[in-house]
N, C-alpha and C positions, 0 to 999 in steps of 0.2 A: 583291580579285579577284572579289568577288560570287559566291563558291562557297557552296553550302548545306552546313552541317555537321549531321549526318553523311551526308546523302543523296549529296553529290557528293565529299566529302573527309572523311576521319577525322582528328581531331586528338588527339595524345597529348602531354601535358606531362611534366615531370620534377619530382621532389621530393615529390609527392603532398601538397601543403599542403591539408588538407581545407576550410578556409575559402575559399581562392581557387578551388579546384576546384568547390565546390558553389555559389558565387556567380556563376560564369560561366554564360552561356546559349548553347548547352546546357551542362549540367554537364560538366566537363573530365576525361577519362580521364587517368591519370598514372602514371608509373613510380615505384614506391616503392624508393628506393635502399638503405634500411637503413644509414644512416650510423653507427649505433651499432656494428654489426658491423664496418664499415670501421675505426672508431676502435679497437676491440679488436684487430683484425688489425695495425694500425699499431703499437700498443703492444707486441704480441707480437714483431713484427719488430725493433723498437727494443731491447727487452730482450735478445733473442737476440744482436743486434749488440754490445751493451755487454758481455755475458757472454763472448763469443767472444774468444779471444786473437788469432785471425787473421780479423778480420771480412771477409766476402766483399763484393765491390763491390755498391753499391745497385742493385737491379734493379726495374723497374716491376712492380707487382702489380695484377692485375685481379680483380674478383669480380662475380658475377652479381647483378642487382637481385633483391629478394625476390619481387616480383610486380608486375603491372600492375593498378591499381585502375580497373576498367572502369566508365565512366559514359556518359552519353548521347552525348558527342562522338565515340565510336568504335563505337556500338552498331548502326549501320546496315550494309547490304550495299552493296558496290561494284557496283551493277547499274543498268543503264538501264531495266530492266523494272519499271514501276510496280506491276504485280500481284505480282511476287515481293517487291518492297520492302514492300508492304502486309502480305503474309503474314509476312515476317521481322519487321516491326515488331510485329505482333500476338504473335508468339512471344516476342520480346524483352520485351514488356510483361506477358506472362501466363505465362511458363514456370514460375513458382513455384506455379501452380495446376495441378490435375490436368486439363489441357485435352486435347481429342481432335482428331484430324485434321479432323473435320467442322467444328469451330469455326474452325480456321485457314482452311479452304476458304471458309466463310461470310464471314470477314473480308476475303478476297482479292477476292471478287466474281466469281469464275469457277468453272467446274466442277472437280470433284476431279481428273478425268483431265487437264485442261489445266494445273492447278497442279502436279500430280505430274510431268507432262512437263517443265515449266519448271524445277522443282527438280532433276530428274535430269540434264537437259541442261546447265543453267548451273552447278550446284553439285556434281553427282555424288552427291547424297544424296536420299533420299526425304524427304517432309515430316516423318515421324516421326523419321528419323535426324537431321535438322537440329534438331528440337526437343530430342532427347536430347543432342546435342553442345552445344547452347546451355546446357542444364542442367548438363552436366558441366564446361563452361568456368567457369560460376559456382561450381560445387562446388570446383574447384581453387583459386579465389580464397578461398573460405571456409576451406578447409583450411589455407591459408597465413596468412590474416589473423586468424583467430579461434581460440578454444579450444573451439569447439562440438564436441560428440560427432559421430561418424559418422552416427548416426541423426538427430540434429538437422539436420545438413547435408543429409541425404537429404530430410527433410521440407521444409526451406526451398527446395529445388530442385525441388519438385513431384513427387517420387517417392512412391508410396503404400507401397512396401515397401523396407526397407533392403537386402534381398538383391538385388533388381533393380537398385537404385542401384549396389551394389558390383560387380555383373556388368558393367553399362554402363561404369562408371568404369574398370575394368581393361581392357575391350575397347578403349576410346578412348585411355587414357593408357599402357597396358601395365603399370600398377601398381595395387595395391589402394589405397583411400583412406589406410589407415594407412601403407603403404609410401611413398606419395607425400608425406605429411606428414613422415614420419621422414627421408626423403632430403633434405628442404629445411629441416629444423629449425635447422641452424646459420646459415641465411640469413634466418631469420624472427624478427622481434621482435614478440611477441604483445602489442601495445599496446591492442587492442580487446577 
């Protein structure tokens, strides 16, 4: 189809095979299904059916994927605005550093006012809100995929203070980082 990934279309695979996902170009984002959890659930249901004297009819069961391992194939913005795309790419590549709005503006090649207007018009976020949301999106992945402490996650996502990180996290997700992790603990297999 001659579409550029992720500039024109985002791609997300399934099964999160690290070797295949990292060898593709660009690296492939993928849904981590947590088949171990599904296996335990299937066994629990089977044991309940065997123990029951009046087994109920078999019904389909669904479960949520543990997380999406975000990589380059879905890291772009769905925008026709090259200036906005440059700024978003700069944020995506540098969010783990303590960057400032002025650096994002410099990377975009336009004035701060122009860039701010494009962000608020097209995304309904200021430049800094978009940066914080990018950081928090990455933090939710780390909370689900790793056993890193909250302060380590905060640091890896470019926050200078854990307190600010926790405030933004709750503002964006509605939960503290600990609540977020605890609510998803039965869906998460900490293999990393």
